[in-house]
N, C-alpha and C positions, 0 to 999 in steps of 0.2 A: 812475412819474412821470405817465403818462397816467391817473392814479388817479381822476380825476373820473368815469371810465367805470365806476362801481361799480353793484352791484345794489341796488335799493331795495325789494325785496319786502316788507320789514318796516318801511319808513319811512312816516310820515304824509304826507298831501297838503300841498303848499306851492304857495303861490301861484306867385366867381360865374360860374354859367354865363352866357355871353353871352345876353341876352334882348332883347326889343324895347325901344325907347326909349319915353319917356313917363312912366316911373316917377320920382317925385321924392323926395328925402330931406327930412324935416322940418328946418326951420331949427334949427341947434344953439344952443340957449339954455342958460343955467345951469339945472341940474337938469332938463333936458329928456329925459334918458335914458328910454327905454321901460321900463316895469315891467308885469308881467302883472297882469290884473285879480285881485281877491281871491276865492279859492275860497269864502270865507264867504258870498258873495252867492249861491252856488248854491241855497241853501235857498229862495230866492224864485222859482226857475225851475222850469218844469214838467218839464224834461228832466234833472233833477239826476242821476238814476241813469245816464243815457246819458253825461253828462259825466264822471262818476266812472269809468265803464268805459273811456271814451276815454283819459282821463289814465293809467289803469293799464295800458292796452295800450301806451302810449308808454313808461312807466317800467319795466314788467315784461313786455316783449314775449315773452321766452323762456318765461315761465310759461304763456302762452297758445299761442304759435306756434313755440316752440323745439323741439329734438330730443325733449323729453318734454312737449310742449305739451298743455294740456288741451282746446284747441279743434282744433288741427291741428299736425302735426310738419313744418313747412315752412321753417324758418330755421336759421341757424348757431348759435344760442344767445346771440347778443348782443341788446341792447335798443335800441330807437329812441333812447333818451336817452343811449346811449353816444356818439352824434354830436350829438344835440339835447339839450344838458345841462339838468338839472333839469326834466325832462319838457317841454322846449322853451320854457323861460321865462327862461333866464339871458342877460343882455345880452352880446352878442358871443360867445355860446355856441351859435351856430347855432340861435337861437330861431325860433319860428313867428310872430312879431309881424306880419310883412308878407305872410304866405301868403294869407290870405283877401282882403286888399285888392288883391292883384296877380294872382290867378288867377281865371278861365282866362287863359292868355297863350301867345304863341308862344315856343317854345324851339328854339334852333338845334340842340341835340343830337338831337332827334327830327325837326326840320323841320316841326313841326306845332303846332297850338294844343292845349295840355294842360290838363286839369282837375286839381283837387286829388286825387281818387282815383287818377288816372294817376300823379301825382307820388308819392303814398304807395306805390303798387305798385312804382315805380322804386326807391324806397329798400329795399323788401323784397327785390327781386331783385338789387340791387347791394350796398348796405352790409350787408345781412343775408344776402347770397348765397343767397336762398331763392326762393320762388314767390309769384306775385301771389295776392291774395284777391279773391273776388267783390265787385264794387263795390256790390252791393246787400245785402251781408252785414251782419249786426248789428255786426260788428267794424269794418268800413269806415265805416259810418254813425256809429258812436260816435267814431272817430278824427276824422272830418271835423267833427262837432259840436264836439269839443274844440278843434280848430284854429280853427273859426269863433268860438268864445267867446274865445279868446286874442286875436283881432283886434278885439274890442269897442272901439269908439271910434277905430279907425284908418280914415282916409278912403280912398276908392278911389284906387288908383294911388300911394299914399304908402308909403314905407318909413321907419319911425320910426328915430331915432337909437338905435343899439345892435342893430338887426336883423341877422340873418345872422352873418357872421364879420368879424373885424378884417382890414383890408387893409394888409399890410406893404409898405414900399418894397422894390423889387427890390435884391438884392445886386449889386455891380459885378463879381462873379465867379460861377462855378457853385457851387451848393450842394454840399457835400462830405460824402458818406456816411461817409467815414473819420472826419472830425471829429464827425459825428453819432453814430457808434458809441461814441466816448469819452464824449460827453455822456449817451448812453443808459445806459452802465455806471454812471455816477456818479449819475444822477438818475431813472432809469426802471425798471431791472431789479429793484429791490427789491419792486415791486408786480407787474410784468408778466413777470418772469422773464428769465433770460439768453437764452432762445430765443423770447421774445415770445409765449408760449403763453397768458399770463394765468393766472388762478386760478379754478377752478370753485367754486361755492358748496357748502355742506354737502350739499344734496340732489342735486348734480350736474345741476341743471335749468337752470343758467345760470351766469353769471360774476360773482364778486365783483370781480375785475379782469379786464377783457376782453382777448382776444388781439389783438395788434397786427399779427401776420402769421401765416402758416400756414393750414391747411385751414379753420379756424373763424373767420377774420377777414374783413374786407370784401374784395370782389373788385376786379379791375382796372378795372371800370366805375364804381366808386363816386366820388362827388365828392371825397372826401378823398384819392383817388389823384392828384389834381392838387396839385402842390407848394404853390402859393400858398394854396390853401384849407386844406391841412393845417398849413402854417406859421402862418397866422393863427389857426387853432384852438389850436395848441399855445401860442403866445405869450400869448394872452389868458386861457388857462384852466389851464395846466399848469406845474408839478406841482399837486397838490391844494391848493386855497386861493388860487391865483393868480386875478387878475381883470385886465380890460383896463387898468385904471388902477393896478394894483399887480402887474405881472408879476414872475415869479421867474427868467425867462430873458431873455437878450438876443435881439434880432431875429435876429442871426446864428446863435445857438444853435438857435432855432426852425427856421430854414431848413435847417440841417445835420441836425437831428434828423428833420425830415420827409423829407429825402433818404435818410437811413439806413433809416428804417422802410419807406419805399416802395421801397427797393431789395431788400427781402427777399421771399422767395417767398410767393405768395398765390394763391387761386383766380382763374382767368381767365374773363372775361366775353366772350361773342361780341359784338363791337362793329361788325360789318359794316353794320348798319343805322343806326348813330349818325352824326351830322354829315354828312347828305347833301350839304351844301355845305361843302367843306373850308375855304373862306375864312372860315367862321363859327366855326372852332375857336378856343378860347381860346389865348393864347400858351403856356400851360403844359400843354396837352393832350399826353400823352406818346406818342401813336400817330399815325403818318402815315396817308394822304398829307396833305401840306400845300401851300398855295398860295404860300408865301413863300421856299422854297429852303433853309430851315434844317433841320438834322438832328433825328432823334428824340431823340438824346442831349441836344442843347441845348434842345429843347422840354421835356424832362423835368426837367433839372437847372439849366438856365441856362448862361451869363448871359442873362437875359431882356431886358435893355435894348436890345441890338442888334435883337432881333426886333420889339420895340415900335416902335423908330425906323423900321425898314424898312416895317412895316405902315402907319405914319403917312404915310410918303413915298408908298407905293402908293395910299393912300386920297386923298391930296392930288392926286396925278396923275390919278386917276380922276375926281375932282371937277372938275378943270380941263377934262378931255376932255368930260365931260357938259355943262359950262357953255358950251363952244364950239360945241355942236351947234345 
């Protein structure tokens, strides 16, 4: 079912954590959905080979950096585009349209201002459960150049319509892994297997269908380990062929599937340096400590509405206190 996470080694080129405020969404007009620039224009650019390499590093990361990588063996065998679909170009497929326009920026997770190379290395260490690469390396420079090109025409501090992931309304109940297991059996395991291990490609150098849990999947520090992120990803993109405006699953199914998949075993990331300010953690961050008194279980699976309401009340009270000084 999560079959859009396929290997593209032989395919041709084709065209939220809590952050600082100040980033605006483009006004939603008819046909205003962001679309990637056309790769046919690359021939006019002086860095065409760098852009091709950057795109291929996103689409076929394992070929270069996986267990049998030709550059280094430092990741789990998944590709960047397993999370950033169609090499980071699909609307609501976790695309890169707003990356160059919004970085550098302060991120609550690190408590620091982060650059694009820092963010790329975060993905390598978390979603690909691997190691960081040198920020001055040929590979990093190519990835950054490709991301910069994808942001062509996007104004500073603007997030185009269709950037990132779809945001689903919270359920009025906790997401249910048991219900998700039933949906997984019906709609996902034909590609990803009953044990979520995925399917290796013929060369065993990467995955035709990537693992959704287990030793070779994303670790507990990855963005998709947050339920709201993964549910939005699933609803707008899965099974193969689904889009944000033509979903094949209900929102409830997406939440329950995300809960089931994220309840399965996977590598653990040392998160002790994450979220130095606990109050900055997203509602669905699954690990304490928290500043709101709700349990880890509720922060992981919900219901999230009561947490959101309590935080809003806290913030309103804090605002009144500050205003009275």
